[in-house]
ZABA-292113 format. One record per residue (C-alpha): residue number from 1; residue in three letters; y, z, x. Coordinates in Angstrom, 1 decimal, always signed. Layout:
+-----+-----+--------+--------+--------+
!   i !  aa !      v !      w !      u !
+-----+-----+--------+--------+--------+
! NUM ! ALA !      Y !      Z !      X !
...
+-----+-----+--------+--------+--------+
# end
This chain:
+-----+-----+--------+--------+--------+
!   i !  aa !      v !      w !      u !
+-----+-----+--------+--------+--------+
!   1 ! UNK ! -112.2 !  +14.9 !  +11.9 !
!   2 ! UNK ! -109.3 !  +16.5 !  +10.7 !
!   3 ! UNK ! -105.9 !  +16.0 !  +12.5 !
!   4 ! UNK ! -105.0 !  +18.7 !  +15.3 !
!   5 ! UNK ! -101.7 !  +19.2 !  +13.7 !
!   6 ! UNK ! -103.3 !  +20.7 !  +10.7 !
!   7 ! UNK ! -105.0 !  +23.4 !  +12.8 !
!   8 ! UNK ! -101.8 !  +24.2 !  +14.6 !
!   9 ! UNK ! -100.0 !  +24.5 !  +11.4 !
!  10 ! UNK ! -102.7 !  +26.6 !  +10.0 !
!  11 ! UNK ! -102.7 !  +28.9 !  +13.1 !
!  12 ! UNK !  -98.9 !  +29.5 !  +12.9 !
!  13 ! UNK !  -98.3 !  +33.4 !  +12.6 !
!  14 ! UNK !  -95.7 !  +34.9 !  +10.2 !
!  15 ! UNK !  -94.0 !  +38.4 !  +10.1 !
!  16 ! UNK !  -91.6 !  +40.1 !   +8.0 !
!  17 ! UNK !  -88.1 !  +40.4 !   +9.4 !
!  18 ! UNK !  -84.8 !  +41.4 !   +8.2 !
!  19 ! UNK !  -81.2 !  +39.8 !   +8.7 !
!  20 ! UNK !  -78.2 !  +42.0 !   +8.9 !
!  21 ! UNK !  -76.3 !  +39.8 !   +6.5 !
!  22 ! UNK !  -78.8 !  +38.4 !   +4.2 !
!  23 ! UNK !  -81.6 !  +41.1 !   +4.0 !
!  24 ! UNK !  -85.3 !  +40.5 !   +4.3 !
!  25 ! UNK !  -87.1 !  +37.0 !   +5.1 !
!  26 ! UNK !  -90.3 !  +35.7 !   +6.5 !
!  27 ! UNK !  -90.3 !  +34.7 !  +10.3 !
!  28 ! UNK !  -92.4 !  +32.3 !  +11.4 !
!  29 ! UNK !  -93.9 !  +32.0 !  +15.1 !
!  30 ! UNK !  -93.1 !  +28.6 !  +16.5 !
!  31 ! UNK !  -94.3 !  +29.4 !  +20.2 !
!  32 ! UNK !  -95.4 !  +32.6 !  +22.1 !
!  33 ! UNK !  -92.5 !  +34.9 !  +21.5 !
!  34 ! UNK !  -90.1 !  +32.4 !  +19.8 !
!  35 ! UNK !  -89.6 !  +33.2 !  +16.1 !
!  36 ! UNK !  -87.7 !  +31.5 !  +13.6 !
!  37 ! UNK !  -84.5 !  +33.3 !  +12.4 !
!  38 ! UNK !  -83.1 !  +33.8 !   +8.9 !
!  39 ! UNK !  -83.3 !  +30.6 !   +6.8 !
!  40 ! UNK !  -80.0 !  +31.2 !   +5.1 !
!  41 ! UNK !  -78.1 !  +31.9 !   +8.7 !
!  42 ! UNK !  -79.8 !  +28.6 !   +9.8 !
!  43 ! UNK !  -78.8 !  +26.7 !   +6.9 !
!  44 ! UNK !  -75.1 !  +28.1 !   +7.3 !
!  45 ! UNK !  -75.2 !  +26.9 !  +10.9 !
!  46 ! UNK !  -76.2 !  +23.5 !  +10.0 !
!  47 ! UNK !  -73.6 !  +23.2 !   +7.3 !
!  48 ! UNK !  -71.0 !  +24.5 !   +9.6 !
!  49 ! UNK !  -72.0 !  +22.2 !  +12.4 !
!  50 ! UNK !  -72.0 !  +19.2 !   +9.8 !
!  51 ! UNK !  -68.6 !  +20.0 !   +8.8 !
!  52 ! UNK !  -67.2 !  +20.4 !  +12.4 !
!  53 ! UNK !  -68.7 !  +16.9 !  +13.1 !
!  54 ! UNK !  -67.2 !  +15.3 !  +10.0 !
!  55 ! UNK !  -63.9 !  +17.0 !  +11.0 !
!  56 ! UNK !  -64.0 !  +15.6 !  +14.1 !
!  57 ! UNK !  -65.0 !  +12.2 !  +13.2 !
!  58 ! UNK !  -62.1 !  +12.1 !  +10.8 !
!  59 ! UNK !  -59.7 !  +13.1 !  +13.5 !
!  60 ! UNK !  -61.1 !  +10.5 !  +15.6 !
!  61 ! UNK !  -60.6 !   +7.8 !  +13.0 !
!  62 ! UNK !  -57.1 !   +8.9 !  +12.5 !
!  63 ! UNK !  -56.2 !   +8.8 !  +16.1 !
!  64 ! UNK !  -58.0 !   +5.4 !  +16.3 !
!  65 ! UNK !  -56.0 !   +4.2 !  +13.2 !
!  66 ! UNK !  -52.6 !   +5.3 !  +14.7 !
!  67 ! UNK !  -53.5 !   +3.6 !  +17.8 !
!  68 ! UNK !  -54.1 !   +0.3 !  +15.7 !
!  69 ! UNK !  -50.8 !   +0.9 !  +13.7 !
!  70 ! UNK !  -49.2 !   +1.3 !  +17.2 !
!  71 ! UNK !  -50.9 !   -2.1 !  +18.5 !
!  72 ! UNK !  -50.0 !   -3.9 !  +15.2 !
!  73 ! UNK !  -46.4 !   -3.5 !  +15.7 !
!  74 ! UNK !  -45.6 !   -2.7 !  +11.9 !
!  75 ! UNK !  -42.1 !   -1.5 !  +11.6 !
!  76 ! UNK !  -41.9 !   +2.3 !  +11.1 !
!  77 ! UNK !  -40.1 !   +1.7 !   +7.9 !
!  78 ! UNK !  -42.8 !   +0.0 !   +6.3 !
!  79 ! UNK !  -45.7 !   +2.2 !   +7.5 !
!  80 ! UNK !  -47.1 !   +4.0 !   +4.2 !
!  81 ! UNK !  -45.9 !   +1.0 !   +2.0 !
!  82 ! UNK !  -48.8 !   +0.2 !   -0.2 !
!  83 ! UNK !  -49.9 !   -1.9 !   -3.2 !
!  84 ! UNK !  -49.8 !   +1.3 !   -5.4 !
!  85 ! UNK !  -46.2 !   +2.3 !   -4.5 !
!  86 ! UNK !  -45.0 !   -1.3 !   -4.9 !
!  87 ! UNK !  -42.2 !   -1.2 !   -7.6 !
!  88 ! UNK !  -43.0 !   -3.7 !  -10.3 !
!  89 ! UNK !  -40.0 !   -4.3 !  -12.9 !
!  90 ! UNK !  -40.6 !   -7.8 !  -14.2 !
!  91 ! UNK !  -43.4 !  -10.2 !  -14.4 !
!  92 ! UNK !  -42.6 !  -12.1 !  -11.3 !
!  93 ! UNK !  -43.3 !   -8.8 !   -9.1 !
!  94 ! UNK !  -46.3 !   -8.1 !  -11.1 !
!  95 ! UNK !  -47.7 !  -11.6 !  -10.3 !
!  96 ! UNK !  -46.8 !  -11.3 !   -6.7 !
!  97 ! UNK !  -48.6 !   -8.0 !   -6.5 !
!  98 ! UNK !  -51.6 !   -9.4 !   -8.0 !
!  99 ! UNK !  -51.8 !  -12.3 !   -5.7 !
! 100 ! UNK !  -51.2 !  -10.3 !   -2.5 !
! 101 ! UNK !  -53.4 !   -7.5 !   -3.3 !
! 102 ! UNK !  -56.4 !   -9.9 !   -4.2 !
! 103 ! UNK !  -55.6 !  -11.4 !   -1.0 !
! 104 ! UNK !  -56.2 !   -8.3 !   +1.0 !
! 105 ! UNK !  -59.0 !   -7.6 !   -1.1 !
! 106 ! UNK !  -60.8 !  -11.1 !   -0.2 !
! 107 ! UNK !  -59.5 !  -10.9 !   +3.4 !
! 108 ! UNK !  -63.1 !  -11.4 !   +5.0 !
! 109 ! UNK !  -63.4 !  -14.5 !   +3.1 !
! 110 ! UNK !  -59.8 !  -15.8 !   +4.1 !
! 111 ! UNK !  -60.9 !  -14.8 !   +7.7 !
! 112 ! UNK !  -63.6 !  -17.5 !   +7.5 !
! 113 ! UNK !  -61.7 !  -20.1 !   +5.9 !
! 114 ! UNK !  -58.3 !  -19.5 !   +7.6 !
! 115 ! UNK !  -56.1 !  -19.3 !   +4.4 !
! 116 ! UNK !  -52.7 !  -17.5 !   +4.5 !
! 117 ! UNK !  -49.9 !  -16.7 !   +2.6 !
! 118 ! UNK !  -45.9 !  -18.0 !   +2.6 !
! 119 ! UNK !  -43.9 !  -15.0 !   +1.0 !
! 120 ! UNK !  -40.6 !  -16.6 !   -0.1 !
! 121 ! UNK !  -37.6 !  -14.8 !   -1.5 !
! 122 ! UNK !  -34.1 !  -13.1 !   -0.7 !
! 123 ! UNK !  -33.9 !  -10.1 !   +1.4 !
! 124 ! UNK !  -34.9 !   -7.0 !   -0.3 !
! 125 ! UNK !  -37.4 !   -8.4 !   -2.8 !
! 126 ! UNK !  -40.4 !   -6.6 !   -1.4 !
! 127 ! UNK !  -41.9 !   -9.3 !   +0.9 !
! 128 ! UNK !  -42.2 !   -6.8 !   +3.9 !
! 129 ! UNK !  -43.5 !   -4.2 !   +1.7 !
! 130 ! UNK !  -46.5 !   -6.2 !   +0.6 !
! 131 ! UNK !  -47.1 !   -7.8 !   +3.9 !
! 132 ! UNK !  -47.3 !   -4.4 !   +5.4 !
! 133 ! UNK !  -49.6 !   -3.2 !   +2.5 !
! 134 ! UNK !  -52.2 !   -5.9 !   +3.5 !
! 135 ! UNK !  -51.9 !   -5.1 !   +7.2 !
! 136 ! UNK !  -52.6 !   -1.6 !   +6.6 !
! 137 ! UNK !  -55.3 !   -2.3 !   +4.2 !
! 138 ! UNK !  -57.2 !   -4.2 !   +6.7 !
! 139 ! UNK !  -56.3 !   -2.5 !   +9.7 !
! 140 ! UNK !  -59.4 !   -0.2 !  +10.1 !
! 141 ! UNK !  -61.5 !   -3.3 !  +10.7 !
! 142 ! UNK !  -59.3 !   -6.1 !  +11.9 !
! 143 ! UNK !  -56.9 !   -6.9 !  +14.5 !
! 144 ! UNK !  -53.4 !   -7.5 !  +13.0 !
! 145 ! UNK !  -49.9 !   -8.0 !  +14.4 !
! 146 ! UNK !  -46.4 !   -8.3 !  +13.1 !
! 147 ! UNK !  -43.8 !  -10.3 !  +14.8 !
! 148 ! UNK !  -40.5 !  -11.9 !  +13.5 !
! 149 ! UNK !  -39.8 !  -15.6 !  +14.2 !
! 150 ! UNK !  -37.4 !  -14.8 !  +17.0 !
! 151 ! UNK !  -39.8 !  -12.6 !  +18.6 !
! 152 ! UNK !  -42.5 !  -15.4 !  +18.9 !
! 153 ! UNK !  -39.9 !  -17.7 !  +20.4 !
! 154 ! UNK !  -38.4 !  -15.0 !  +22.6 !
! 155 ! UNK !  -42.1 !  -13.9 !  +23.9 !
! 156 ! UNK !  -42.9 !  -17.6 !  +25.0 !
! 157 ! UNK !  -39.5 !  -18.1 !  +26.6 !
! 158 ! UNK !  -39.7 !  -15.1 !  +28.6 !
! 159 ! UNK !  -42.9 !  -16.7 !  +30.4 !
! 160 ! UNK !  -40.6 !  -19.2 !  +31.7 !
! 161 ! UNK !  -39.1 !  -16.9 !  +34.1 !
! 162 ! UNK !  -40.3 !  -17.0 !  +37.9 !
! 163 ! UNK !  -41.0 !  -13.2 !  +37.7 !
! 164 ! UNK !  -42.7 !  -13.2 !  +34.4 !
! 165 ! UNK !  -45.8 !  -10.7 !  +33.7 !
! 166 ! UNK !  -47.4 !  -13.2 !  +31.4 !
! 167 ! UNK !  -48.0 !  -16.9 !  +31.5 !
! 168 ! UNK !  -47.0 !  -19.0 !  +28.2 !
! 169 ! UNK !  -50.9 !  -19.5 !  +27.8 !
! 170 ! UNK !  -51.5 !  -15.7 !  +27.7 !
! 171 ! UNK !  -48.8 !  -15.2 !  +25.0 !
! 172 ! UNK !  -50.2 !  -18.1 !  +22.8 !
! 173 ! UNK !  -53.8 !  -16.7 !  +23.3 !
! 174 ! UNK !  -52.6 !  -13.1 !  +22.3 !
! 175 ! UNK !  -50.8 !  -14.5 !  +19.2 !
! 176 ! UNK !  -53.7 !  -16.8 !  +18.6 !
! 177 ! UNK !  -56.6 !  -14.4 !  +18.6 !
! 178 ! UNK !  -55.4 !  -11.9 !  +16.1 !
! 179 ! UNK !  -57.3 !  -11.6 !  +13.0 !
! 180 ! UNK !  -53.9 !  -11.8 !  +10.9 !
! 181 ! UNK !  -50.8 !  -12.6 !  +12.3 !
! 182 ! UNK !  -47.6 !  -11.7 !  +10.2 !
! 183 ! UNK !  -44.3 !  -13.6 !  +11.1 !
! 184 ! UNK !  -41.3 !  -12.5 !   +9.3 !
! 185 ! UNK !  -37.7 !  -14.1 !   +9.1 !
! 186 ! UNK !  -39.0 !  -17.7 !   +9.2 !
! 187 ! UNK !  -35.7 !  -19.6 !   +8.9 !
! 188 ! UNK !  -33.6 !  -17.0 !  +10.6 !
! 189 ! UNK !  -33.8 !  -18.8 !  +14.1 !
! 190 ! UNK !  -31.9 !  -22.1 !  +14.9 !
! 191 ! UNK !  -34.3 !  -24.6 !  +14.0 !
! 192 ! UNK !  -34.0 !  -26.4 !  +17.2 !
! 193 ! UNK !  -36.7 !  -28.9 !  +18.4 !
! 194 ! UNK !  -37.8 !  -26.6 !  +21.3 !
! 195 ! UNK !  -38.0 !  -23.6 !  +18.5 !
! 196 ! UNK !  -40.2 !  -26.0 !  +16.5 !
! 197 ! UNK !  -42.4 !  -26.9 !  +19.3 !
! 198 ! UNK !  -43.2 !  -23.1 !  +20.0 !
! 199 ! UNK !  -44.0 !  -22.4 !  +16.4 !
! 200 ! UNK !  -46.2 !  -25.3 !  +16.2 !
! 201 ! UNK !  -48.0 !  -24.3 !  +19.3 !
! 202 ! UNK !  -48.6 !  -20.8 !  +17.7 !
! 203 ! UNK !  -49.7 !  -22.0 !  +14.2 !
! 204 ! UNK !  -51.6 !  -25.1 !  +15.4 !
! 205 ! UNK !  -53.6 !  -22.7 !  +17.5 !
! 206 ! UNK !  -54.2 !  -20.6 !  +14.6 !
! 207 ! UNK !  -55.2 !  -23.6 !  +12.5 !
! 208 ! UNK !  -57.6 !  -25.1 !  +14.8 !
! 209 ! UNK !  -59.4 !  -21.7 !  +14.9 !
! 210 ! UNK !  -59.2 !  -21.0 !  +11.4 !
! 211 ! UNK !  -57.5 !  -17.8 !  +11.7 !
! 212 ! UNK !  -55.0 !  -16.8 !   +8.7 !
! 213 ! UNK !  -51.2 !  -16.3 !   +8.9 !
! 214 ! UNK !  -48.6 !  -14.8 !   +6.7 !
! 215 ! UNK !  -45.4 !  -16.2 !   +6.7 !
! 216 ! UNK !  -42.2 !  -14.5 !   +5.3 !
! 217 ! UNK !  -39.1 !  -16.4 !   +4.7 !
! 218 ! UNK !  -35.7 !  -16.2 !   +3.0 !
! 219 ! UNK !  -35.8 !  -20.0 !   +2.6 !
! 220 ! UNK !  -36.9 !  -22.2 !   -0.1 !
! 221 ! UNK !  -39.6 !  -25.0 !   +0.1 !
! 222 ! UNK !  -37.3 !  -27.5 !   +1.6 !
! 223 ! UNK !  -35.4 !  -24.9 !   +3.9 !
! 224 ! UNK !  -38.9 !  -23.6 !   +5.2 !
! 225 ! UNK !  -39.9 !  -27.3 !   +6.0 !
! 226 ! UNK !  -36.7 !  -27.8 !   +7.8 !
! 227 ! UNK !  -36.9 !  -24.6 !  +10.1 !
! 228 ! UNK !  -40.7 !  -25.1 !  +10.7 !
! 229 ! UNK !  -40.5 !  -28.7 !  +11.4 !
! 230 ! UNK !  -42.8 !  -31.6 !   +9.9 !
! 231 ! UNK !  -46.0 !  -31.0 !  +11.9 !
! 232 ! UNK !  -46.0 !  -27.3 !  +11.4 !
! 233 ! UNK !  -45.1 !  -27.4 !   +7.9 !
! 234 ! UNK !  -48.1 !  -29.9 !   +7.3 !
! 235 ! UNK !  -50.5 !  -27.3 !   +8.5 !
! 236 ! UNK !  -48.8 !  -24.5 !   +6.4 !
! 237 ! UNK !  -48.9 !  -26.5 !   +3.5 !
! 238 ! UNK !  -52.6 !  -27.2 !   +3.8 !
! 239 ! UNK !  -53.7 !  -23.5 !   +4.6 !
! 240 ! UNK !  -51.0 !  -21.1 !   +3.0 !
! 241 ! UNK !  -50.4 !  -20.2 !   -0.7 !
! 242 ! UNK !  -46.8 !  -20.2 !   -1.4 !
! 243 ! UNK !  -45.7 !  -16.9 !   -3.2 !
! 244 ! UNK !  -42.2 !  -16.8 !   -4.8 !
! 245 ! UNK !  -40.2 !  -13.4 !   -5.0 !
! 246 ! UNK !  -37.4 !  -15.0 !   -7.0 !
! 247 ! UNK !  -35.8 !  -12.1 !   -8.3 !
! 248 ! UNK !  -32.6 !  -10.0 !   -6.9 !
! 249 ! UNK !  -32.8 !   -7.6 !   -4.1 !
! 250 ! UNK !  -34.1 !   -4.0 !   -5.0 !
! 251 ! UNK !  -32.2 !   -2.3 !   -2.4 !
! 252 ! UNK !  -29.1 !   -1.6 !   -4.5 !
! 253 ! UNK !  -31.2 !   +0.2 !   -7.2 !
! 254 ! UNK !  -33.1 !   +1.9 !   -4.5 !
! 255 ! UNK !  -30.0 !   +3.4 !   -3.0 !
! 256 ! UNK !  -28.7 !   +4.4 !   -6.3 !
! 257 ! UNK !  -32.0 !   +6.2 !   -7.1 !
! 258 ! UNK !  -31.9 !   +8.0 !   -3.8 !
! 259 ! UNK !  -28.4 !   +9.2 !   -4.3 !
! 260 ! UNK !  -29.3 !  +10.6 !   -7.8 !
! 261 ! UNK !  -32.4 !  +12.3 !   -6.3 !
! 262 ! UNK !  -29.9 !  +13.8 !   -3.8 !
! 263 ! UNK !  -27.7 !  +15.3 !   -6.7 !
! 264 ! UNK !  -30.6 !  +16.6 !   -8.8 !
+-----+-----+--------+--------+--------+
# end
């Protein structure tokens, strides 16, 4: 026995019709007095709907990205800093760019192992630029947060007030659950035992949960160890790759270039 759908298809009626825009076309009767309209018009409407849907999707993604950028606390100055606009003027800068770019490209793997980076060098050598590039490259799929070392210490200390909105545990969990935590200015703090204990609590939590951290410091190996403390340094040394930024600050050249640009 032949399927019913074949008989239904065979019984469909057609008629000649005309479209004001595209001229003559064949209309198909779908049901009673329901006839198909111009196929070209229907395709134009379908494409317009698809384009509108895509524009809405892109707008929504942009809004979500802006929200993620806001939550990430990336400094406004570094939003838009990426790998492609990082200035490479010597072999050291090229090597640092390669290491950090590869880290971002392979972040999903690092998220499983908890491997991070320590970016070490003088102010103005591009550490924050590359750290921001990592954060922005993974922001669409992962939670990230930028803080300074003193931010971490203040966040925890503020929970000690009687009228504090958060408990110390709340702060530690917030810092501890981010897929990537970036801590800048390691070594700017006083290096007291109390500060070292706070940093240990944060980094030990992330160490135990195998979550990656990027640290930025102006200190050398010995200085970073002194400011972080023995216990914290032991975990950092195990899980983080040391990336030296051992060249002079780029900022004087950047200012000169900016002034030259204004003159021309």
